[in-house]
N, C-alpha and C positions, 0 to 999 in steps of 0.2 A: 241770712241772705246778704250778699254784698250789694250796696246801693250806689247808684250814680254812675256806673260804668256802662259803656255801650257794648253791644254784642261783639263788635270788632275787638274791643279791648279785652273782653272776657275770653274770646277765642285765642288771643295771644297768651293770656295768663293761665287760667284754669283749663282752657281748651274746649269747654262745653257750656251750654246754656239751655234753659228750658223754653220751649216754644208752645207748650200745651195751651190750647184755646185759640190759637191763630186760625185753625180750621175747625169749625163747629162740629160737634159729634154727629149731629143729624146729617151734615154734609158728608162726613167720612163714611157713615153707614150707607148712604146712597151710593158712594163709590163702590162699596163692597157688593151691593146688589148688581151693579153693572159688570163687575169682573168675576163674580161667582161662576158664571157659565164658562169663562175662559180657564179658570183654575180647575174646574171640574174635570176638564179633559186631560189634566196632567197630575191628578192627585196621587198617582202611583209613583211619581218621580221624587227623588230625594230633595231636589231643589228645582223649583219651576218659576217661570218669569212671565210677566206681562210687560211688553216693551213700550218705549216712548211713543211709537206710532199707534199702538193700540190704546194708549192713554189719550191720545188726541182723538181717535175715533169715538171713544166713549165720552169725551168731553171732560175727562178727569184732569188732563193736562191744563186745560183752560181754567178749571176751578182752582187747581193748586197754585197756579201762577197769577193770582189776582193782582190788582194794582198794589195793595199794601205789601204783598209778598215780594213783588218786583222791586219796590222801593226799599224794602228791608235788605234784599240781596245787593242792590246797588250801593247801599250804605256800608256794606262790608267789602264788596269788590265792585268798583264802578264799571269795569269792563267784563263782567262775569259771562262765562260761556259754560254750558253744561258739560259734564263728564259722565254722569250717570243720571238716568231718569227712568225708573221702572218700579213695579211692584214685584215682590217675590215671596214665595213660601218655602219653608224648610220643614222637613218631615218630623213627625212626632216620635217618641220613644227611642231617642238617640242617647248614646253614652259619651259621645265626643263632640266637640264643636264641629260645625259643618264646614269650616274653612280654617286652614293652617292647623289642623288638628294634631299634627305630629311635632309641633314646635311650641315650646313654652305654654302648653295647655291652650293653645289658640291665640295667645297674646302676640300682637304684631303691629308694625307700622306699615301702611300701604307703600309698597316699594316705589311706585311711580311718583311719590311725593318727596323722596329723599333728595333728589338733585336740586329741586327748587325750594326746599325748606328754608324758611327764615324765622328766627325767634322773634322778629319784630313785626311780622305781618302774617295774617292767616290766609295763605295762598290756596290751600286745598281744604274745602269745606263741604261737609255733608249734612243733610237733614234727614232724620228718620221720623216717620209718622206711623204709629202703631195702628194697623187695620184689624188686628185681633187683640183680645185681652192678653196681657203677658204678665205672668207671675214669676216667682223665683225659679220655678222648674220648667218654664216654657221657652227656654232659649233666649233669655234677655241679653240685650246689648250691654257690655260692660266697658268702662272707660277709666283710665288713670289720669287724674286731673293735675298733672304737673309736667314740667319740661321733659320731652323725650330724651334729651341729652343726659338726663340723670339716670336713665335706664329703669329697669324694674327691680323691685325689692320684695322679698317674701313678706307677705302680710300688709303690703301697701293698701291704703284706703282707696276705694273705687266708687264710682257712680254706677248704679245699676238702673237701666231704663225699664221700669215695670209700671203697669197701670192699665186702665181701661182703654177701649178704642178711642183714638183721637189724641192720646198722649204723644208728645212730640219733643224732639231735642235737636239742637244744631251743634256740630262738633268739628274739631280740627282733625283732619285725616292724618296729619303728621304725628299725632300723639298715639301712644299705645292703647289698643282697644282689642276687644274680641267679642265673639258671639258665644255665650255659654251653651253647653249642650241642652238641646230641647228634650228633656226627659218626660215632659208632660204628654197627655193623651191627644192633643190636637196640634194641627199644623200651625206654625207661627207665620203670620202675614204682615209685611211691612212695605211701606212706600218709601223709596230711597231717592234722594236728589243729591247730586254732587256738582259743585261748580268751582271754577278756578279762573284766574286772569286769562283773557283771550290770547295774550301774547305768548303764553306757555305752550309747549308741545302738548298735543291732545290726540291720542291714538284711538279715541272712541267716537269723536264727533262725526267722523266720516262713515260710521257704520250705517247699514241700510235702514235701521230703525229710526235714526235721527234724520237721515235724508228724506225718508217717507214722512216723518212727522212734520218737517218744515214744509214739504209740498202740500200738506193738507191743512196748514194753518193759513188764515187770511189776515191776521193781525200782525203787522210788522214788528211790534214790540215783543210778541211771542216768538216770531220767526228768528229774531236776533239771538235768542237764547240757544238756538240749535243750528246756527248758520256757520258751516264749516269755513266759509270764506273769511271769517273774522279771525281765524287762527293766525298768530303772529302780529296782530295789530293791538293797539292800545286805545282804540276808540271806545268811549264810554257808552253804556246803554242810554236810551232816551229818558229813562225814568229819573224823577227827582229822587235824590238820595235821602234816606231817612235813618238817622242815628237812633236806633231803638235801645232803650235801657235793658240791660241784661238781668235775667233771673238765674242765679247760679244754683243748680240742683245740689243737694247735700250728698256727701259720701255716706253711704249706709252699710257698706260691707267692706271686707278686705279680700284680696286675692288669695288663692290657695296654692301659690307657687312654693316649691321647695327651695331650700337654701341653694342647692346646686343649680336649679333652674334659674333662680334670680341672679346668681353669679354669672351664668352664661348670658343672661339678658343684659347685664351691665357691660360685659365685654362687647356684646353686639351693639350696644348704644355708642360705645367708644368708636367702633368700626364705622358705624353710620355717620358719626360726627366727622371723622377723618375723611370719609368718602364725600360728604357734602362739601367740606372745605376744598377738597381737591377738585371736585367738579365745578364749584363756583369760580375757581381760579383758572379753569381751562378755557 
């Protein structure tokens, strides 16, 4: 484990850090009890969601964004505004990743991060909290912990997010990542949070789920996280910033890309780098 670096520094370098323990297991189990009825109605769907507005209604949003968590987020991005905030499930007994399944075995960079990507700052950040136990066959999240400008190589070392309920990680959305196929017998459930600087374009914060979430919150510190009016501004959150020491998860596996796929991935990385440079100069 690398010592002495902050989460912000780790998100620039390896791109990922461990947050397990930030939300107690008993609390996470209580969240599951609140949303079990919501997911029961959609268990026949390949992918189903509980949105930000429903998380507010159930009190989960308020639990997730406790003062320590808000300070942690402000320490990474002082003007943070949410981009994602939902729980979702993916179906069991699948043989392909549930997203980007026809490209590079599911490995990808989130396209909306390409224009604003900076190798010096983690502008696009996500947090995953496991709401169901995840083993190697249960569709684990996988992450390549090195600069995306280097592309993908066959047999690269990767971080695999597996563990019991409550296991959590924070990661840089501009890096290569994927959801492995959920070959197991149970649906995989995750809580996902994404945030970015308020000044950046945000095509999700105006969605009905975020507008409804803001209208149902009475704490201005929580409202600020979902306030569409902050788009294009640099005003910081009210929270005191906390520089949290990073815990770097180990690489425990290697990707299963073929040589041809990895060559394509490197070409794609070059294209992304040129596109980012061109957009940054426009």
